N, C-alpha and C positions, 0 to 999 in steps of 0.2 A: 525567364529565370525560374528554375524549379526550386521549391522550398524543401529542405531536408525533411524526411519523415520522422515522426516521433515514434518512440518505442516504449512499450510497457516495461516496468521494472519490478517484477514480482519479488525479487530478492532484496530490495532496498530496505524494507523494515527489519529483516533478519540481521543484515549487516549493521544497521543503526543500533539495534538492541545489543549486539555483541560488543559494540564500542561503548555502550552505556550512555548514549546521547539522546537528548530529547529531539523532537522534530525542529524546535526552534534553534537548538544548538547546532544541529547539522546544517540547517539553513544558513546560519551565520558563518560557519566554517567554509561552506561551499560558495557563499556569496549569492544565495538564492532566497527568496521569501519562504518563510516557514509554511505558508499556505500552499506553496508549490510542493513542498515535501509532503504535506498532508494529502494533496490530490494525487501525487505519484504513488504514495503508499496504498491509497484506497483503490488504485488502478482506474480512477475516473478520468485520467488523462495520461498521455505518454510523455516521455522526455525527449527533447531534441538532443542531437549528439553533443553539443556544447554543454548542456546542462548535465547530461549523463557523465561526461568527463569530469565536471566540477564535483559532482557528488562522489564519484569513485575516488578522486584524488583526496577529498576530505575524509573519506572512510579508509583510505590506504589499501584499496583493492583495485583490481583491473576492472574496467568498465563492463566487460563480459560477465563478471561475477554478479552484477546486479540483475542480469537477465534470468538467473537461475532461481526459480521460485520454490524448488524442493525444500530448501532450508528455511522457508518463511514460516514463522510460528503460526500455528493454527489459532484461529479466533476461538475464544472460550465460548462454548455453548452452554446455555443455562436451560434446565428442564422447563418445559412449558407448564404454565399453571392452567387449571381447568378453564378459566375464562379465555385463555388464548387458543384452546383447542376448539376446533369447530365440532360442535355436537349436533348430530342429526337426531331428531326426535320424530317419532311417529305421532301424528295428530289424528285423532278420530273424531269425526263429526257425526253425531247421532241425531 
């Protein structure tokens, strides 16, 4: 028996933000653990078809819409501080 393949959902976070839901709230609405929502949004794991359907239903979208990552909000990038930059120094030994 072949196990269904999991699918990454790069559009999940964007749809959740549009609905104004927290990860915990979405998990409750969809009947999945909030840690599952966290892992799916971080793309550290994929969703099986049944989970994808539950999330799409909870968000009021077609499952295919969760596959579209173009509308996913970009993570805010913060400027690096000097201590985070790798600084190369010339060292002279005399």
